[in-house]
Each structure stands twice: as structure tokens, then as C-alpha cells.
mmCIF file of the N, C-alpha and C atoms, coordinates in Angstrom:
data_MODEL
# 
_entry.id   MODEL 
# 
loop_
_atom_site.group_PDB 
_atom_site.id 
_atom_site.type_symbol 
_atom_site.label_atom_id 
_atom_site.label_alt_id 
_atom_site.label_comp_id 
_atom_site.label_asym_id 
_atom_site.label_entity_id 
_atom_site.label_seq_id 
_atom_site.pdbx_PDB_ins_code 
_atom_site.Cartn_x 
_atom_site.Cartn_y 
_atom_site.Cartn_z 
_atom_site.occupancy 
_atom_site.B_iso_or_equiv 
_atom_site.pdbx_formal_charge 
_atom_site.auth_seq_id 
_atom_site.auth_comp_id 
_atom_site.auth_asym_id 
_atom_site.auth_atom_id 
_atom_site.pdbx_PDB_model_num 
ATOM 1   N N  . MET A 1 1  ? 148.590 82.853 -1.399 1.00 0.00 ? 1  MET A N  1 
ATOM 2   C CA . MET A 1 1  ? 148.213 84.257 -1.316 1.00 0.00 ? 1  MET A CA 1 
ATOM 3   C C  . MET A 1 1  ? 149.413 85.111 -0.925 1.00 0.00 ? 1  MET A C  1 
ATOM 4   N N  . LYS A 1 2  ? 150.274 84.570 -0.034 1.00 0.00 ? 2  LYS A N  1 
ATOM 5   C CA . LYS A 1 2  ? 151.442 85.340 0.390  1.00 0.00 ? 2  LYS A CA 1 
ATOM 6   C C  . LYS A 1 2  ? 152.360 85.628 -0.793 1.00 0.00 ? 2  LYS A C  1 
ATOM 7   N N  . GLU A 1 3  ? 152.581 84.595 -1.623 1.00 0.00 ? 3  GLU A N  1 
ATOM 8   C CA . GLU A 1 3  ? 153.492 84.750 -2.740 1.00 0.00 ? 3  GLU A CA 1 
ATOM 9   C C  . GLU A 1 3  ? 152.930 85.703 -3.796 1.00 0.00 ? 3  GLU A C  1 
ATOM 10  N N  . VAL A 1 4  ? 151.611 85.755 -3.897 1.00 0.00 ? 4  VAL A N  1 
ATOM 11  C CA . VAL A 1 4  ? 150.992 86.662 -4.865 1.00 0.00 ? 4  VAL A CA 1 
ATOM 12  C C  . VAL A 1 4  ? 151.243 88.109 -4.470 1.00 0.00 ? 4  VAL A C  1 
ATOM 13  N N  . ASN A 1 5  ? 151.196 88.393 -3.176 1.00 0.00 ? 5  ASN A N  1 
ATOM 14  C CA . ASN A 1 5  ? 151.356 89.773 -2.713 1.00 0.00 ? 5  ASN A CA 1 
ATOM 15  C C  . ASN A 1 5  ? 152.769 90.307 -2.893 1.00 0.00 ? 5  ASN A C  1 
ATOM 16  N N  . ASP A 1 6  ? 153.785 89.538 -2.506 1.00 0.00 ? 6  ASP A N  1 
ATOM 17  C CA . ASP A 1 6  ? 155.141 90.079 -2.616 1.00 0.00 ? 6  ASP A CA 1 
ATOM 18  C C  . ASP A 1 6  ? 156.169 89.052 -3.088 1.00 0.00 ? 6  ASP A C  1 
ATOM 19  N N  . ASN A 1 7  ? 155.727 87.848 -3.487 1.00 0.00 ? 7  ASN A N  1 
ATOM 20  C CA . ASN A 1 7  ? 156.597 86.816 -4.033 1.00 0.00 ? 7  ASN A CA 1 
ATOM 21  C C  . ASN A 1 7  ? 157.740 86.434 -3.094 1.00 0.00 ? 7  ASN A C  1 
ATOM 22  N N  . SER A 1 8  ? 157.510 86.499 -1.811 1.00 0.00 ? 8  SER A N  1 
ATOM 23  C CA . SER A 1 8  ? 158.525 86.126 -0.834 1.00 0.00 ? 8  SER A CA 1 
ATOM 24  C C  . SER A 1 8  ? 158.063 84.881 -0.079 1.00 0.00 ? 8  SER A C  1 
ATOM 25  N N  . PRO A 1 9  ? 158.929 83.871 0.038  1.00 0.00 ? 9  PRO A N  1 
ATOM 26  C CA . PRO A 1 9  ? 158.527 82.647 0.734  1.00 0.00 ? 9  PRO A CA 1 
ATOM 27  C C  . PRO A 1 9  ? 158.606 82.743 2.251  1.00 0.00 ? 9  PRO A C  1 
ATOM 28  N N  . LEU A 1 10 ? 159.063 83.892 2.770  1.00 0.00 ? 10 LEU A N  1 
ATOM 29  C CA . LEU A 1 10 ? 159.220 84.043 4.216  1.00 0.00 ? 10 LEU A CA 1 
ATOM 30  C C  . LEU A 1 10 ? 157.876 83.966 4.923  1.00 0.00 ? 10 LEU A C  1 
ATOM 31  N N  . LYS A 1 11 ? 157.929 83.417 6.129  1.00 0.00 ? 11 LYS A N  1 
ATOM 32  C CA . LYS A 1 11 ? 156.716 83.336 6.943  1.00 0.00 ? 11 LYS A CA 1 
ATOM 33  C C  . LYS A 1 11 ? 156.922 84.191 8.187  1.00 0.00 ? 11 LYS A C  1 
ATOM 34  N N  . THR A 1 12 ? 156.289 85.323 8.196  1.00 0.00 ? 12 THR A N  1 
ATOM 35  C CA . THR A 1 12 ? 156.369 86.195 9.370  1.00 0.00 ? 12 THR A CA 1 
ATOM 36  C C  . THR A 1 12 ? 154.957 86.481 9.847  1.00 0.00 ? 12 THR A C  1 
ATOM 37  N N  . ASP A 1 13 ? 154.833 86.707 11.143 1.00 0.00 ? 13 ASP A N  1 
ATOM 38  C CA . ASP A 1 13 ? 153.512 86.986 11.699 1.00 0.00 ? 13 ASP A CA 1 
ATOM 39  C C  . ASP A 1 13 ? 152.900 88.237 11.090 1.00 0.00 ? 13 ASP A C  1 
ATOM 40  N N  . ASP A 1 14 ? 153.729 89.247 10.850 1.00 0.00 ? 14 ASP A N  1 
ATOM 41  C CA . ASP A 1 14 ? 153.240 90.494 10.264 1.00 0.00 ? 14 ASP A CA 1 
ATOM 42  C C  . ASP A 1 14 ? 152.668 90.234 8.879  1.00 0.00 ? 14 ASP A C  1 
ATOM 43  N N  . LYS A 1 15 ? 153.398 89.477 8.087  1.00 0.00 ? 15 LYS A N  1 
ATOM 44  C CA . LYS A 1 15 ? 152.952 89.171 6.727  1.00 0.00 ? 15 LYS A CA 1 
ATOM 45  C C  . LYS A 1 15 ? 151.704 88.292 6.736  1.00 0.00 ? 15 LYS A C  1 
ATOM 46  N N  . ASP A 1 16 ? 151.675 87.282 7.620  1.00 0.00 ? 16 ASP A N  1 
ATOM 47  C CA . ASP A 1 16 ? 150.520 86.391 7.699  1.00 0.00 ? 16 ASP A CA 1 
ATOM 48  C C  . ASP A 1 16 ? 149.251 87.144 8.072  1.00 0.00 ? 16 ASP A C  1 
ATOM 49  N N  . SER A 1 17 ? 149.347 88.035 9.034  1.00 0.00 ? 17 SER A N  1 
ATOM 50  C CA . SER A 1 17 ? 148.153 88.781 9.452  1.00 0.00 ? 17 SER A CA 1 
ATOM 51  C C  . SER A 1 17 ? 147.662 89.684 8.324  1.00 0.00 ? 17 SER A C  1 
ATOM 52  N N  . ARG A 1 18 ? 148.580 90.253 7.568  1.00 0.00 ? 18 ARG A N  1 
ATOM 53  C CA . ARG A 1 18 ? 148.187 91.101 6.440  1.00 0.00 ? 18 ARG A CA 1 
ATOM 54  C C  . ARG A 1 18 ? 147.477 90.266 5.370  1.00 0.00 ? 18 ARG A C  1 
ATOM 55  N N  . VAL A 1 19 ? 147.989 89.074 5.095  1.00 0.00 ? 19 VAL A N  1 
ATOM 56  C CA . VAL A 1 19 ? 147.370 88.200 4.092  1.00 0.00 ? 19 VAL A CA 1 
ATOM 57  C C  . VAL A 1 19 ? 145.972 87.788 4.545  1.00 0.00 ? 19 VAL A C  1 
ATOM 58  N N  . ILE A 1 20 ? 145.825 87.437 5.815  1.00 0.00 ? 20 ILE A N  1 
ATOM 59  C CA . ILE A 1 20 ? 144.512 87.059 6.349  1.00 0.00 ? 20 ILE A CA 1 
ATOM 60  C C  . ILE A 1 20 ? 143.526 88.223 6.209  1.00 0.00 ? 20 ILE A C  1 
ATOM 61  N N  . ALA A 1 21 ? 143.977 89.422 6.547  1.00 0.00 ? 21 ALA A N  1 
ATOM 62  C CA . ALA A 1 21 ? 143.101 90.596 6.423  1.00 0.00 ? 21 ALA A CA 1 
ATOM 63  C C  . ALA A 1 21 ? 142.712 90.835 4.967  1.00 0.00 ? 21 ALA A C  1 
ATOM 64  N N  . ASP A 1 22 ? 143.660 90.646 4.038  1.00 0.00 ? 22 ASP A N  1 
ATOM 65  C CA . ASP A 1 22 ? 143.361 90.851 2.621  1.00 0.00 ? 22 ASP A CA 1 
ATOM 66  C C  . ASP A 1 22 ? 142.359 89.832 2.093  1.00 0.00 ? 22 ASP A C  1 
ATOM 67  N N  . ILE A 1 23 ? 142.409 88.619 2.623  1.00 0.00 ? 23 ILE A N  1 
ATOM 68  C CA . ILE A 1 23 ? 141.467 87.587 2.184  1.00 0.00 ? 23 ILE A CA 1 
ATOM 69  C C  . ILE A 1 23 ? 140.073 87.866 2.724  1.00 0.00 ? 23 ILE A C  1 
ATOM 70  N N  . ILE A 1 24 ? 139.993 88.258 3.980  1.00 0.00 ? 24 ILE A N  1 
ATOM 71  C CA . ILE A 1 24 ? 138.689 88.470 4.626  1.00 0.00 ? 24 ILE A CA 1 
ATOM 72  C C  . ILE A 1 24 ? 138.015 89.747 4.133  1.00 0.00 ? 24 ILE A C  1 
ATOM 73  N N  . ARG A 1 25 ? 138.794 90.774 3.878  1.00 0.00 ? 25 ARG A N  1 
ATOM 74  C CA . ARG A 1 25 ? 138.234 92.079 3.508  1.00 0.00 ? 25 ARG A CA 1 
ATOM 75  C C  . ARG A 1 25 ? 137.282 91.999 2.312  1.00 0.00 ? 25 ARG A C  1 
ATOM 76  N N  . PRO A 1 26 ? 137.662 91.421 1.183  1.00 0.00 ? 26 PRO A N  1 
ATOM 77  C CA . PRO A 1 26 ? 136.724 91.392 0.050  1.00 0.00 ? 26 PRO A CA 1 
ATOM 78  C C  . PRO A 1 26 ? 135.675 90.287 0.131  1.00 0.00 ? 26 PRO A C  1 
ATOM 79  N N  . GLY A 1 27 ? 135.685 89.512 1.199  1.00 0.00 ? 27 GLY A N  1 
ATOM 80  C CA . GLY A 1 27 ? 134.685 88.465 1.355  1.00 0.00 ? 27 GLY A CA 1 
ATOM 81  C C  . GLY A 1 27 ? 135.055 87.167 0.667  1.00 0.00 ? 27 GLY A C  1 
ATOM 82  N N  . CYS A 1 28 ? 136.349 86.925 0.504  1.00 0.00 ? 28 CYS A N  1 
ATOM 83  C CA . CYS A 1 28 ? 136.814 85.714 -0.166 1.00 0.00 ? 28 CYS A CA 1 
ATOM 84  C C  . CYS A 1 28 ? 136.898 84.518 0.779  1.00 0.00 ? 28 CYS A C  1 
ATOM 85  N N  . ALA A 1 29 ? 136.721 84.745 2.043  1.00 0.00 ? 29 ALA A N  1 
ATOM 86  C CA . ALA A 1 29 ? 136.850 83.658 3.011  1.00 0.00 ? 29 ALA A CA 1 
ATOM 87  C C  . ALA A 1 29 ? 135.660 82.707 2.889  1.00 0.00 ? 29 ALA A C  1 
ATOM 88  N N  . LEU A 1 30 ? 135.919 81.455 3.180  1.00 0.00 ? 30 LEU A N  1 
ATOM 89  C CA . LEU A 1 30 ? 134.855 80.457 3.144  1.00 0.00 ? 30 LEU A CA 1 
ATOM 90  C C  . LEU A 1 30 ? 133.968 80.579 4.372  1.00 0.00 ? 30 LEU A C  1 
ATOM 91  N N  . THR A 1 31 ? 132.719 80.279 4.213  1.00 0.00 ? 31 THR A N  1 
ATOM 92  C CA . THR A 1 31 ? 131.834 80.262 5.363  1.00 0.00 ? 31 THR A CA 1 
ATOM 93  C C  . THR A 1 31 ? 131.867 78.864 5.967  1.00 0.00 ? 31 THR A C  1 
ATOM 94  N N  . LEU A 1 32 ? 131.794 78.808 7.247  1.00 0.00 ? 32 LEU A N  1 
ATOM 95  C CA . LEU A 1 32 ? 131.847 77.544 7.975  1.00 0.00 ? 32 LEU A CA 1 
ATOM 96  C C  . LEU A 1 32 ? 130.436 77.127 8.345  1.00 0.00 ? 32 LEU A C  1 
ATOM 97  N N  . ILE A 1 33 ? 130.066 75.926 7.950  1.00 0.00 ? 33 ILE A N  1 
ATOM 98  C CA . ILE A 1 33 ? 128.752 75.394 8.293  1.00 0.00 ? 33 ILE A CA 1 
ATOM 99  C C  . ILE A 1 33 ? 128.965 74.256 9.279  1.00 0.00 ? 33 ILE A C  1 
ATOM 100 N N  . VAL A 1 34 ? 128.498 74.447 10.497 1.00 0.00 ? 34 VAL A N  1 
ATOM 101 C CA . VAL A 1 34 ? 128.626 73.426 11.526 1.00 0.00 ? 34 VAL A CA 1 
ATOM 102 C C  . VAL A 1 34 ? 127.332 72.617 11.524 1.00 0.00 ? 34 VAL A C  1 
ATOM 103 N N  . PRO A 1 35 ? 127.424 71.337 11.166 1.00 0.00 ? 35 PRO A N  1 
ATOM 104 C CA . PRO A 1 35 ? 126.200 70.541 11.105 1.00 0.00 ? 35 PRO A CA 1 
ATOM 105 C C  . PRO A 1 35 ? 125.604 70.326 12.495 1.00 0.00 ? 35 PRO A C  1 
ATOM 106 N N  . GLU A 1 36 ? 124.287 70.252 12.519 1.00 0.00 ? 36 GLU A N  1 
ATOM 107 C CA . GLU A 1 36 ? 123.572 70.009 13.772 1.00 0.00 ? 36 GLU A CA 1 
ATOM 108 C C  . GLU A 1 36 ? 122.557 68.903 13.535 1.00 0.00 ? 36 GLU A C  1 
ATOM 109 N N  . GLY A 1 37 ? 122.139 68.274 14.597 1.00 0.00 ? 37 GLY A N  1 
ATOM 110 C CA . GLY A 1 37 ? 121.091 67.269 14.517 1.00 0.00 ? 37 GLY A CA 1 
ATOM 111 C C  . GLY A 1 37 ? 121.492 66.051 13.716 1.00 0.00 ? 37 GLY A C  1 
ATOM 112 N N  . GLU A 1 38 ? 120.625 65.673 12.762 1.00 0.00 ? 38 GLU A N  1 
ATOM 113 C CA . GLU A 1 38 ? 120.847 64.475 11.955 1.00 0.00 ? 38 GLU A CA 1 
ATOM 114 C C  . GLU A 1 38 ? 122.124 64.574 11.112 1.00 0.00 ? 38 GLU A C  1 
ATOM 115 N N  . ALA A 1 39 ? 122.406 65.761 10.597 1.00 0.00 ? 39 ALA A N  1 
ATOM 116 C CA . ALA A 1 39 ? 123.606 65.943 9.773  1.00 0.00 ? 39 ALA A CA 1 
ATOM 117 C C  . ALA A 1 39 ? 124.869 65.730 10.600 1.00 0.00 ? 39 ALA A C  1 
ATOM 118 N N  . ALA A 1 40 ? 124.881 66.217 11.833 1.00 0.00 ? 40 ALA A N  1 
ATOM 119 C CA . ALA A 1 40 ? 126.035 66.028 12.716 1.00 0.00 ? 40 ALA A CA 1 
ATOM 120 C C  . ALA A 1 40 ? 126.197 64.547 13.058 1.00 0.00 ? 40 ALA A C  1 
ATOM 121 N N  . TYR A 1 41 ? 125.088 63.887 13.311 1.00 0.00 ? 41 TYR A N  1 
ATOM 122 C CA . TYR A 1 41 ? 125.121 62.457 13.633 1.00 0.00 ? 41 TYR A CA 1 
ATOM 123 C C  . TYR A 1 41 ? 125.651 61.655 12.437 1.00 0.00 ? 41 TYR A C  1 
ATOM 124 N N  . LEU A 1 42 ? 125.196 61.991 11.241 1.00 0.00 ? 42 LEU A N  1 
ATOM 125 C CA . LEU A 1 42 ? 125.649 61.316 10.036 1.00 0.00 ? 42 LEU A CA 1 
ATOM 126 C C  . LEU A 1 42 ? 127.143 61.550 9.812  1.00 0.00 ? 42 LEU A C  1 
ATOM 127 N N  . ARG A 1 43 ? 127.615 62.759 10.070 1.00 0.00 ? 43 ARG A N  1 
ATOM 128 C CA . ARG A 1 43 ? 129.041 63.064 9.922  1.00 0.00 ? 43 ARG A CA 1 
ATOM 129 C C  . ARG A 1 43 ? 129.866 62.234 10.899 1.00 0.00 ? 43 ARG A C  1 
ATOM 130 N N  . ARG A 1 44 ? 129.414 62.135 12.137 1.00 0.00 ? 44 ARG A N  1 
ATOM 131 C CA . ARG A 1 44 ? 130.139 61.324 13.131 1.00 0.00 ? 44 ARG A CA 1 
ATOM 132 C C  . ARG A 1 44 ? 130.168 59.855 12.717 1.00 0.00 ? 44 ARG A C  1 
ATOM 133 N N  . LEU A 1 45 ? 129.038 59.343 12.226 1.00 0.00 ? 45 LEU A N  1 
ATOM 134 C CA . LEU A 1 45 ? 128.995 57.951 11.760 1.00 0.00 ? 45 LEU A CA 1 
ATOM 135 C C  . LEU A 1 45 ? 129.937 57.726 10.576 1.00 0.00 ? 45 LEU A C  1 
ATOM 136 N N  . THR A 1 46 ? 129.952 58.665 9.656  1.00 0.00 ? 46 THR A N  1 
ATOM 137 C CA . THR A 1 46 ? 130.824 58.550 8.489  1.00 0.00 ? 46 THR A CA 1 
ATOM 138 C C  . THR A 1 46 ? 132.291 58.567 8.903  1.00 0.00 ? 46 THR A C  1 
ATOM 139 N N  . ASN A 1 47 ? 132.649 59.475 9.801  1.00 0.00 ? 47 ASN A N  1 
ATOM 140 C CA . ASN A 1 47 ? 134.031 59.537 10.291 1.00 0.00 ? 47 ASN A CA 1 
ATOM 141 C C  . ASN A 1 47 ? 134.418 58.256 11.021 1.00 0.00 ? 47 ASN A C  1 
ATOM 142 N N  . ALA A 1 48 ? 133.501 57.722 11.828 1.00 0.00 ? 48 ALA A N  1 
ATOM 143 C CA . ALA A 1 48 ? 133.775 56.478 12.550 1.00 0.00 ? 48 ALA A CA 1 
ATOM 144 C C  . ALA A 1 48 ? 133.967 55.327 11.569 1.00 0.00 ? 48 ALA A C  1 
ATOM 145 N N  . ARG A 1 49 ? 133.137 55.270 10.528 1.00 0.00 ? 49 ARG A N  1 
ATOM 146 C CA . ARG A 1 49 ? 133.267 54.199 9.529  1.00 0.00 ? 49 ARG A CA 1 
ATOM 147 C C  . ARG A 1 49 ? 134.612 54.283 8.818  1.00 0.00 ? 49 ARG A C  1 
ATOM 148 N N  . GLU A 1 50 ? 134.999 55.483 8.403  1.00 0.00 ? 50 GLU A N  1 
ATOM 149 C CA . GLU A 1 50 ? 136.286 55.656 7.721  1.00 0.00 ? 50 GLU A CA 1 
ATOM 150 C C  . GLU A 1 50 ? 137.447 55.248 8.630  1.00 0.00 ? 50 GLU A C  1 
ATOM 151 N N  . ARG A 1 51 ? 137.370 55.622 9.896  1.00 0.00 ? 51 ARG A N  1 
ATOM 152 C CA . ARG A 1 51 ? 138.414 55.255 10.857 1.00 0.00 ? 51 ARG A CA 1 
ATOM 153 C C  . ARG A 1 51 ? 138.483 53.741 11.012 1.00 0.00 ? 51 ARG A C  1 
ATOM 154 N N  . HIS A 1 52 ? 137.324 53.096 11.138 1.00 0.00 ? 52 HIS A N  1 
ATOM 155 C CA . HIS A 1 52 ? 137.298 51.644 11.322 1.00 0.00 ? 52 HIS A CA 1 
ATOM 156 C C  . HIS A 1 52 ? 137.739 50.903 10.064 1.00 0.00 ? 52 HIS A C  1 
ATOM 157 N N  . MET A 1 53 ? 137.424 51.436 8.905  1.00 0.00 ? 53 MET A N  1 
ATOM 158 C CA . MET A 1 53 ? 137.883 50.812 7.660  1.00 0.00 ? 53 MET A CA 1 
ATOM 159 C C  . MET A 1 53 ? 139.406 50.883 7.573  1.00 0.00 ? 53 MET A C  1 
ATOM 160 N N  . GLY A 1 54 ? 139.977 51.990 7.995  1.00 0.00 ? 54 GLY A N  1 
ATOM 161 C CA . GLY A 1 54 ? 141.435 52.114 8.023  1.00 0.00 ? 54 GLY A CA 1 
ATOM 162 C C  . GLY A 1 54 ? 142.059 51.141 9.003  1.00 0.00 ? 54 GLY A C  1 
ATOM 163 N N  . GLU A 1 55 ? 141.438 50.996 10.174 1.00 0.00 ? 55 GLU A N  1 
ATOM 164 C CA . GLU A 1 55 ? 141.928 50.039 11.170 1.00 0.00 ? 55 GLU A CA 1 
ATOM 165 C C  . GLU A 1 55 ? 141.820 48.611 10.641 1.00 0.00 ? 55 GLU A C  1 
ATOM 166 N N  . GLN A 1 56 ? 140.738 48.309 9.932  1.00 0.00 ? 56 GLN A N  1 
ATOM 167 C CA . GLN A 1 56 ? 140.556 46.980 9.363  1.00 0.00 ? 56 GLN A CA 1 
ATOM 168 C C  . GLN A 1 56 ? 141.654 46.680 8.339  1.00 0.00 ? 56 GLN A C  1 
ATOM 169 N N  . THR A 1 57 ? 141.953 47.644 7.487  1.00 0.00 ? 57 THR A N  1 
ATOM 170 C CA . THR A 1 57 ? 143.010 47.466 6.495  1.00 0.00 ? 57 THR A CA 1 
ATOM 171 C C  . THR A 1 57 ? 144.353 47.215 7.175  1.00 0.00 ? 57 THR A C  1 
ATOM 172 N N  . THR A 1 58 ? 144.636 47.962 8.223  1.00 0.00 ? 58 THR A N  1 
ATOM 173 C CA . THR A 1 58 ? 145.885 47.776 8.968  1.00 0.00 ? 58 THR A CA 1 
ATOM 174 C C  . THR A 1 58 ? 145.966 46.377 9.560  1.00 0.00 ? 58 THR A C  1 
ATOM 175 N N  . LEU A 1 59 ? 144.889 45.932 10.177 1.00 0.00 ? 59 LEU A N  1 
ATOM 176 C CA . LEU A 1 59 ? 144.876 44.606 10.790 1.00 0.00 ? 59 LEU A CA 1 
ATOM 177 C C  . LEU A 1 59 ? 145.001 43.499 9.745  1.00 0.00 ? 59 LEU A C  1 
ATOM 178 N N  . LEU A 1 60 ? 144.335 43.647 8.598  1.00 0.00 ? 60 LEU A N  1 
ATOM 179 C CA . LEU A 1 60 ? 144.455 42.651 7.534  1.00 0.00 ? 60 LEU A CA 1 
ATOM 180 C C  . LEU A 1 60 ? 145.890 42.580 6.999  1.00 0.00 ? 60 LEU A C  1 
ATOM 181 N N  . ASN A 1 61 ? 146.533 43.722 6.855  1.00 0.00 ? 61 ASN A N  1 
ATOM 182 C CA . ASN A 1 61 ? 147.923 43.736 6.408  1.00 0.00 ? 61 ASN A CA 1 
ATOM 183 C C  . ASN A 1 61 ? 148.832 43.043 7.424  1.00 0.00 ? 61 ASN A C  1 
ATOM 184 N N  . GLN A 1 62 ? 148.600 43.301 8.709  1.00 0.00 ? 62 GLN A N  1 
ATOM 185 C CA . GLN A 1 62 ? 149.394 42.650 9.745  1.00 0.00 ? 62 GLN A CA 1 
ATOM 186 C C  . GLN A 1 62 ? 149.177 41.148 9.734  1.00 0.00 ? 62 GLN A C  1 
ATOM 187 N N  . LEU A 1 63 ? 147.934 40.720 9.546  1.00 0.00 ? 63 LEU A N  1 
ATOM 188 C CA . LEU A 1 63 ? 147.613 39.294 9.486  1.00 0.00 ? 63 LEU A CA 1 
ATOM 189 C C  . LEU A 1 63 ? 148.302 38.631 8.296  1.00 0.00 ? 63 LEU A C  1 
ATOM 190 N N  . GLN A 1 64 ? 148.252 39.276 7.144  1.00 0.00 ? 64 GLN A N  1 
ATOM 191 C CA . GLN A 1 64 ? 148.922 38.728 5.966  1.00 0.00 ? 64 GLN A CA 1 
ATOM 192 C C  . GLN A 1 64 ? 150.427 38.613 6.192  1.00 0.00 ? 64 GLN A C  1 
ATOM 193 N N  . GLN A 1 65 ? 151.013 39.603 6.838  1.00 0.00 ? 65 GLN A N  1 
ATOM 194 C CA . GLN A 1 65 ? 152.441 39.559 7.130  1.00 0.00 ? 65 GLN A CA 1 
ATOM 195 C C  . GLN A 1 65 ? 152.769 38.402 8.064  1.00 0.00 ? 65 GLN A C  1 
ATOM 196 N N  . LEU A 1 66 ? 151.936 38.181 9.090  1.00 0.00 ? 66 LEU A N  1 
ATOM 197 C CA . LEU A 1 66 ? 152.162 37.066 10.016 1.00 0.00 ? 66 LEU A CA 1 
ATOM 198 C C  . LEU A 1 66 ? 152.025 35.720 9.310  1.00 0.00 ? 66 LEU A C  1 
ATOM 199 N N  . VAL A 1 67 ? 151.011 35.588 8.459  1.00 0.00 ? 67 VAL A N  1 
ATOM 200 C CA . VAL A 1 67 ? 150.830 34.340 7.712  1.00 0.00 ? 67 VAL A CA 1 
ATOM 201 C C  . VAL A 1 67 ? 152.042 34.101 6.819  1.00 0.00 ? 67 VAL A C  1 
ATOM 202 N N  . PHE A 1 68 ? 152.532 35.133 6.173  1.00 0.00 ? 68 PHE A N  1 
ATOM 203 C CA . PHE A 1 68 ? 153.704 35.006 5.316  1.00 0.00 ? 68 PHE A CA 1 
ATOM 204 C C  . PHE A 1 68 ? 154.918 34.560 6.130  1.00 0.00 ? 68 PHE A C  1 
ATOM 205 N N  . LEU A 1 69 ? 155.128 35.198 7.285  1.00 0.00 ? 69 LEU A N  1 
ATOM 206 C CA . LEU A 1 69 ? 156.283 34.852 8.117  1.00 0.00 ? 69 LEU A CA 1 
ATOM 207 C C  . LEU A 1 69 ? 156.187 33.430 8.652  1.00 0.00 ? 69 LEU A C  1 
ATOM 208 N N  . ILE A 1 70 ? 154.988 33.006 9.054  1.00 0.00 ? 70 ILE A N  1 
ATOM 209 C CA . ILE A 1 70 ? 154.802 31.649 9.593  1.00 0.00 ? 70 ILE A CA 1 
ATOM 210 C C  . ILE A 1 70 ? 155.007 30.625 8.484  1.00 0.00 ? 70 ILE A C  1 
ATOM 211 N N  . SER A 1 71 ? 154.446 30.884 7.307  1.00 0.00 ? 71 SER A N  1 
ATOM 212 C CA . SER A 1 71 ? 154.578 29.928 6.211  1.00 0.00 ? 71 SER A CA 1 
ATOM 213 C C  . SER A 1 71 ? 156.033 29.836 5.731  1.00 0.00 ? 71 SER A C  1 
ATOM 214 N N  . ARG A 1 72 ? 156.748 30.921 5.813  1.00 0.00 ? 72 ARG A N  1 
ATOM 215 C CA . ARG A 1 72 ? 158.138 30.935 5.405  1.00 0.00 ? 72 ARG A CA 1 
ATOM 216 C C  . ARG A 1 72 ? 159.020 30.187 6.389  1.00 0.00 ? 72 ARG A C  1 
ATOM 217 N N  . SER A 1 73 ? 158.707 30.342 7.689  1.00 0.00 ? 73 SER A N  1 
ATOM 218 C CA . SER A 1 73 ? 159.536 29.684 8.712  1.00 0.00 ? 73 SER A CA 1 
ATOM 219 C C  . SER A 1 73 ? 159.230 28.205 8.838  1.00 0.00 ? 73 SER A C  1 
ATOM 220 N N  . SER A 1 74 ? 158.057 27.757 8.371  1.00 0.00 ? 74 SER A N  1 
ATOM 221 C CA . SER A 1 74 ? 157.718 26.343 8.489  1.00 0.00 ? 74 SER A CA 1 
ATOM 222 C C  . SER A 1 74 ? 158.280 25.489 7.358  1.00 0.00 ? 74 SER A C  1 
ATOM 223 N N  . LYS A 1 75 ? 158.799 26.116 6.316  1.00 0.00 ? 75 LYS A N  1 
ATOM 224 C CA . LYS A 1 75 ? 159.388 25.366 5.195  1.00 0.00 ? 75 LYS A CA 1 
ATOM 225 C C  . LYS A 1 75 ? 160.774 24.861 5.581  1.00 0.00 ? 75 LYS A C  1 
ATOM 226 N N  . PRO A 1 76 ? 161.091 23.598 5.241  1.00 0.00 ? 76 PRO A N  1 
ATOM 227 C CA . PRO A 1 76 ? 162.421 23.086 5.557  1.00 0.00 ? 76 PRO A CA 1 
ATOM 228 C C  . PRO A 1 76 ? 163.482 23.736 4.671  1.00 0.00 ? 76 PRO A C  1 
ATOM 229 N N  . CYS A 1 77 ? 164.652 23.905 5.210  1.00 0.00 ? 77 CYS A N  1 
ATOM 230 C CA . CYS A 1 77 ? 165.738 24.553 4.467  1.00 0.00 ? 77 CYS A CA 1 
ATOM 231 C C  . CYS A 1 77 ? 166.431 23.624 3.514  1.00 0.00 ? 77 CYS A C  1 
# 
């Protein structure tokens, strides 16, 4: 949006506030929906699952690396 207004890559507080005002004025801003109740609980569960899946992938990669290093060091030269 900043580049559309004046095609300048500079980041200044004055320019940023003007861009924010221009976005909000015509109603182009997104509305924020904060989930409550069951939807909030489901969101927390989903975020926890994604976090744990990432942790699982990290641990599996570390395990594979250790197995590779152990198998490599146990071979006679």
C-alpha cells in the first residue's frame, strides 16, 4: 500500500500512519473474529497438534542423524 501511494520504499512513522488511515477509512481493513467457547478450544487443540507434530519431526530427524553417526563409527576402517 505504501508503494502504491508514492512509490517510495522508505519506512517512516508519518508515512505508515497515513497508509493505515487510508486503509481503514474506506473500510478495507479486515475484521477480527476472536473465537470463543468450542471454537477457541478447537483452535488451541489444533495449534498444540501442529506444534507437537513439528517437535516430533525434529526428534525423528535427530534420531536418524544419531543412528547414521553410530552406524558410521561402528564400521571398521
